[in-house]
C-alpha positions as CSV (number, residue, x, y, z in Angstrom):
1,X,43.5,155.5,65.9
2,X,44.1,153.3,69.0
3,X,47.7,152.3,69.9
4,X,49.2,149.7,67.6
5,X,52.4,147.4,69.1
6,X,55.5,147.6,66.8
7,X,54.7,144.0,65.8
8,X,51.0,145.4,64.3
9,X,52.8,147.9,62.2
10,X,55.2,145.3,61.2
11,X,52.6,143.2,60.2
12,X,50.4,146.0,58.5
13,X,53.8,147.2,56.0
14,X,54.3,143.5,55.0
15,X,50.6,143.3,54.3
16,X,50.6,146.1,51.9
17,X,54.2,144.7,50.5
18,X,52.4,142.0,49.9
19,X,51.9,142.5,46.2
20,X,54.5,145.3,45.8
21,X,54.2,148.9,47.1
22,X,56.3,152.5,47.0
23,X,57.1,154.2,50.5
24,X,54.3,156.1,49.6
25,X,51.7,153.5,49.4
26,X,53.3,151.7,52.5
27,X,53.1,155.0,54.2
28,X,49.2,155.2,53.4
29,X,48.4,151.8,54.0
30,X,49.8,151.4,57.1
31,X,49.2,154.8,58.7
32,X,53.0,156.2,59.3
33,X,54.5,159.5,59.1
34,X,57.5,159.4,56.3
35,X,60.3,159.5,59.3
36,X,58.2,156.2,60.8
37,X,57.9,154.2,57.6
38,X,62.0,155.3,57.0
39,X,63.0,153.6,60.0
40,X,60.3,150.9,59.8
41,X,61.4,149.8,55.7
42,X,65.2,150.2,56.9
43,X,64.5,147.5,60.2
44,X,62.5,145.0,57.8
45,X,65.5,145.3,55.1
46,X,67.9,144.4,57.6
47,X,66.2,141.4,58.6
48,X,65.2,140.4,55.4
49,X,61.2,140.6,55.6
50,X,61.4,142.8,52.6
51,X,63.2,143.5,49.7
52,X,63.9,146.6,47.3
53,X,63.6,146.7,43.7
54,X,65.8,149.6,42.5
55,X,64.4,150.1,39.2
56,X,60.9,150.3,40.2
57,X,61.3,151.6,43.5
58,X,59.1,148.8,45.1
59,X,59.2,147.2,48.3
60,X,58.1,143.4,48.1
61,X,57.8,140.8,50.9
62,X,60.1,138.1,50.9
63,X,59.6,134.3,52.0
64,X,61.0,134.9,55.6
65,X,58.1,137.8,55.8
66,X,55.7,135.5,54.4
67,X,56.1,133.1,57.4
68,X,56.3,136.1,59.4
69,X,53.0,136.8,58.6
70,X,51.8,132.9,58.8
71,X,52.9,132.8,62.6
72,X,51.7,136.1,63.7
73,X,48.2,135.0,62.5
74,X,48.3,132.1,64.5
75,X,49.4,133.2,67.0
76,X,46.7,136.1,67.1
77,X,44.2,133.5,66.8
78,X,45.6,131.7,70.0
79,X,45.1,135.2,72.4
80,X,42.3,136.3,70.4
81,X,39.2,135.9,72.7
82,X,36.5,134.2,70.8
83,X,32.7,134.8,71.4
84,X,31.2,132.5,73.9
85,X,28.8,129.8,72.3
86,X,27.2,129.3,75.7
87,X,24.3,131.9,76.7
88,X,24.2,132.9,79.9
89,X,20.1,133.4,81.2
């Protein structure tokens, strides 16, 4: 797997929590070790990007997290090279 930035990893975790996910599911969906997932979940909880539901042990994305995904997607679209429609001869 290629090197991923911290922002890309956060995006993968937030995507995993859109419909609710346990710590284990997040680990597998974001390709992280247990130590890494604990660190990232702590960071995301502190910044109100996700919330934890005690009884069900499920992590869910918050409105702030959804806004992050929207902005991240827009920025990614701006900086991702588009295939050129011009043909070179």
